[in-house]
C-alpha positions in Angstrom: 27.5 -31.6 8.5 26.2 -29.7 5.5 23.5 -30.5 3.0 25.9 -31.6 0.3 27.5 -34.2 2.6 24.1 -35.6 3.7 23.1 -36.0 0.0 26.4 -37.7 -0.8 26.0 -40.1 2.1 22.5 -41.1 1.2 23.6 -41.7 -2.4 26.6 -43.8 -1.2 24.3 -45.9 1.0 22.0 -46.6 -1.9 25.0 -47.6 -4.1 26.1 -50.1 -1.4 22.6 -51.6 -1.3 21.8 -50.1 2.1 18.9 -48.0 3.1 18.4 -45.2 5.5 16.2 -45.8 8.6 12.5 -45.1 8.0 12.4 -42.5 10.7 11.5 -38.8 10.7 14.1 -36.4 9.4 14.9 -33.2 11.3 15.4 -30.1 9.2 15.9 -26.5 10.3 13.8 -23.4 9.6 15.8 -20.2 10.2 13.9 -17.3 11.7 14.3 -14.3 14.0 13.6 -14.4 17.7 10.4 -12.7 18.8 7.9 -10.7 16.8 5.8 -11.7 13.7 8.5 -13.7 11.9 8.9 -16.1 14.8 5.1 -16.5 14.9 5.1 -17.3 11.2 7.9 -19.8 11.5 6.2 -21.6 14.5 3.0 -22.0 12.5 4.9 -23.4 9.4 6.9 -25.8 11.6 3.8 -27.1 13.3 1.9 -27.8 10.1 4.8 -29.4 8.3 5.7 -31.5 11.3 2.1 -32.7 11.7 1.5 -33.5 8.0 4.8 -35.0 6.9 7.5 -37.3 8.1 9.7 -34.3 8.6 10.5 -32.7 12.0 10.8 -29.0 11.0 12.5 -27.1 13.8 12.7 -23.3 14.1 16.2 -22.1 14.6 16.3 -18.6 16.1 18.7 -15.8 15.3 18.9 -12.1 16.2 18.1 -11.0 12.7 17.8 -12.0 9.0 21.3 -10.9 8.2 22.6 -13.6 10.5 20.7 -16.6 9.1 20.2 -15.9 5.4 24.0 -16.6 4.8 23.7 -19.8 6.8 20.9 -21.0 4.5 22.8 -19.9 1.5 25.9 -21.9 2.8 23.8 -25.0 3.3 24.2 -25.0 7.1 20.4 -24.6 7.6 17.8 -26.0 5.2 15.0 -23.4 5.2 14.5 -19.8 6.0 11.7 -17.2 6.3 12.0 -13.5 5.4 9.9 -10.7 3.8 10.1 -10.1 0.1 12.4 -7.0 0.3 15.0 -8.7 2.4 14.9 -11.9 0.3 15.1 -9.9 -2.9 18.1 -7.9 -1.7 19.8 -11.1 -0.3 19.5 -13.0 -3.6 20.8 -10.1 -5.7 23.4 -8.8 -3.3 22.0 -5.2 -3.3 20.4 -2.9 -0.7 20.5 -4.5 2.7 22.8 -7.2 1.3 25.0 -4.8 -0.7 28.0 -6.8 -2.1 26.9 -10.0 -0.4 24.8 -12.0 -2.9 23.3 -15.3 -1.8 23.0 -17.2 -5.1 22.1 -20.6 -3.6 18.8 -19.5 -2.2 15.7 -20.9 -3.9 12.1 -19.9 -3.4 9.7 -22.5 -1.9 6.5 -20.6 -1.2 4.8 -17.2 -1.0 3.0 -17.2 2.3 0.8 -14.2 2.6 0.8 -10.4 2.4 2.5 -9.0 5.5 0.8 -5.6 6.4 2.7 -3.3 8.7 3.4 0.3 9.5 4.5 2.7 12.2 2.2 3.2 15.3 2.0 5.7 18.1 0.1 5.8 21.3 -3.4 7.1 21.2 -2.5 9.8 23.8 0.5 11.1 21.8 -1.6 13.4 19.6 0.4 12.3 16.6 -1.8 11.6 13.6 0.5 11.7 10.5 4.0 10.9 9.4 4.7 14.7 9.0 4.0 15.1 12.7 7.0 12.8 13.5 9.3 15.8 13.1 11.1 16.4 16.4 9.9 13.2 18.1 11.9 10.2 19.4 12.3 7.7 16.6 14.1 4.3 16.8 17.4 4.3 15.0 18.3 0.7 13.9 21.7 -0.4 12.7 22.5 0.9 9.2 21.1 -1.4 6.4 18.9 -3.4 8.7 15.2 -3.9 7.9 14.2 -1.6 10.7 16.5 1.1 9.3 15.0 0.8 5.9 11.4 0.9 7.2 12.0 4.0 9.4 13.8 5.9 6.6 11.0 5.0 4.1 8.3 6.1 6.5 10.1 9.4 7.2 10.7 10.0 3.5 7.0 9.9 2.7 6.7 13.1 4.7 9.9 14.6 3.3 11.8 13.9 6.6 15.1 12.2 7.4 16.9 11.2 10.6 18.1 14.9 10.8 14.5 16.0 11.5 13.9 13.6 14.4 15.5 12.6 17.7 17.2 9.3 17.0 17.2 6.6 19.7 19.6 3.7 19.1 17.7 0.4 18.9 19.3 -3.0 18.3 16.4 -5.1 17.2 12.6 -5.4 17.3 12.2 -7.0 20.8 14.3 -4.0 22.2 12.1 -1.6 20.2 9.0 -3.0 21.9 10.6 -2.7 25.3 11.6 0.9 24.6 8.0 1.7 23.4 6.5 0.1 26.5 8.9 2.2 28.7 8.0 5.3 26.6 11.6 5.8 25.6 10.5 6.2 22.0 7.4 7.8 20.5 6.8 5.6 17.5 7.4 1.9 16.7 7.3 -0.5 13.8 4.7 -3.3 14.0 2.7 -5.7 11.9 -1.0 -5.6 12.0 -2.3 -8.6 13.9 1.1 -9.5 15.4 1.3 -10.3 19.1 3.3 -7.2 20.0 0.5 -5.0 18.9 -1.9 -6.7 21.4 0.8 -6.3 24.1 1.3 -2.6 23.3 -2.4 -2.0 23.2 -2.7 -3.4 26.7 0.3 -1.8 28.3 0.1 1.7 26.6 -3.6 2.2 26.9 -4.3 2.2 23.1 -2.2 2.5 19.9 -2.8 4.0 16.5 -1.2 3.1 13.2 -0.2 6.1 11.0 -1.6 6.2 7.5 0.3 6.5 4.2 -1.3 7.8 1.0 -1.8 6.0 -2.2 0.9 8.3 -3.7 3.5 6.8 -1.4 3.7 3.4 -3.2 6.5 4.3 -5.6 8.7 5.9 -2.9 8.2 3.0 -0.5 9.2 0.5 -3.2 12.5 2.4 -3.7 13.4 1.4 -0.2 11.5 -1.8 0.1 11.2 -3.7 -3.3 7.8 -5.3 -3.8 6.1 -3.0 -1.3 2.7 -1.4 -1.9 0.1 0.3 0.3 -3.3 -1.0 1.3 -6.1 0.2 3.5 -7.4 -1.7 6.4 -10.8 -0.5 7.5 -11.6 0.8 10.9 -11.7 -2.0 13.5 -10.5 -4.6 10.9 -11.0 -7.9 12.6 -10.7 -6.1 16.0 -7.0 -5.7 15.5 -5.2 -3.1 17.7 -4.2 0.2 16.2 -7.1 0.4 13.7 -9.4 2.9 15.4 -9.9 4.5 11.9 -9.3 3.4 8.3 -5.5 3.0 8.1 -3.4 2.8 4.9 -0.4 0.6 5.8 2.4 -0.9 3.7 2.5 -4.5 2.6 4.8 -7.1 1.1 4.8 -10.8 0.8 6.5 -13.1 3.2 8.7 -15.8 1.6 9.8 -19.3 2.5 13.1 -20.3 0.9 15.6 -23.1 0.9 19.1 -24.0 0.0 19.4 -25.2 -3.6 20.7 -28.7 -2.4 17.8 -29.5 -0.1 16.2 -32.6 -1.8 13.3 -32.1 -4.1 11.3 -34.6 -2.1 11.7 -32.6 1.2 10.7 -29.3 -0.5 7.8 -30.9 -2.2 6.5 -32.3 1.1 6.7 -28.8 2.7 4.8 -27.2 -0.2 2.1 -29.9 0.0 1.8 -29.5 3.7 1.3 -25.7 3.4 -1.3 -26.3 0.7 -3.4 -28.8 2.6 -2.9 -27.2 6.0 -4.4 -23.8 5.1 -7.1 -24.0 7.7 -4.6 -25.0 10.4 -2.4 -22.1 9.5 -5.2 -19.5 9.5 -6.2 -20.7 13.0 -2.7 -20.0 14.5 -2.8 -16.2 14.3 -4.5 -13.2 12.7 -1.3 -12.9 10.6 -2.5 -15.8 8.5 -6.0 -14.4 7.8 -5.2 -13.7 4.1 -3.2 -16.9 3.5 -4.4 -18.4 0.1 -2.8 -21.7 -0.8 -3.4 -21.0 -4.4 -0.8 -18.1 -4.2 2.1 -20.3 -3.0 3.7 -20.0 -6.5 2.9 -16.3 -6.7 6.5 -14.8 -6.7 8.3 -15.4 -10.0 11.0 -12.7 -9.9 13.4 -15.0 -7.9 14.5 -18.5 -8.8 12.2 -21.3 -7.4 13.4 -24.6 -6.0 13.0 -27.5 -8.4 11.0 -29.4 -5.7 8.7 -26.5 -5.3 8.1 -26.3 -9.0 7.3 -30.0 -9.1 4.8 -29.5 -6.3 3.2 -26.5 -7.9 2.6 -28.5 -11.1 1.1 -31.4 -9.1 -1.2 -29.0 -7.3 -2.2 -27.2 -10.6 -0.7 -23.9 -9.4 1.4 -23.5 -12.5 1.3 -25.1 -16.0 
């Protein structure tokens, strides 16, 4: 049963003088399984479910490429992805080349997502240039992992030809491979649970640093990306034994265009009022600022989100 049919049924019942039961409504939130994205989805689902009549249920998929088209088709109501993936998906470019998703609408900008490539402390690797010749994860072509690895290598003038590629299907498999020392470098998000796991199992990890000159090149691979420095020991997060310049992009919550304005507005208001709850769920949310929910303007926003923004004074 898709969103358009649900909307039609509700309208028909109203026309016949009937009303829908005053019970909670279950809606889906598409996300990946494992890693930081699942952590983000669980936090959003918890706050929305606690603060509204909605039951927001995370629906796990192997990767964003699987669930973004499902949201675009109206089979799932909401989805979460980073800015580059969302941008490519809406426009049908890059990771979504030739496959635009015109029925996605932005609901909220969540927070800056700060990530990079890390190595073990005992590896002796201290820079991206030193990745030449080491074992590097090789994700499927046009996946997020593929873009991140290629972007990181490019900042040191390297390509897959300069490293030993190890086929990796997804992020959970990457962390298993790193734990088993089958690869020498891994992608991770600062503050995400896998970094704590890796720190414990590998005896210490270290994020590699970009330079401020890398912003333009990184953005060519990952639109909306920039670099930022996290100071040594930042909030006691793993991998930050020295000042580390990582890449960052915003994380986006989006919905199908036909999700009702009322539902979307309820979700936005729950995120705004539940800021403290969200920050308490994980270090990932440390920089969540509810005043930035309406930050991204380069992609179309949902009408329900715009209405909520105005009510909250976030836009004129």
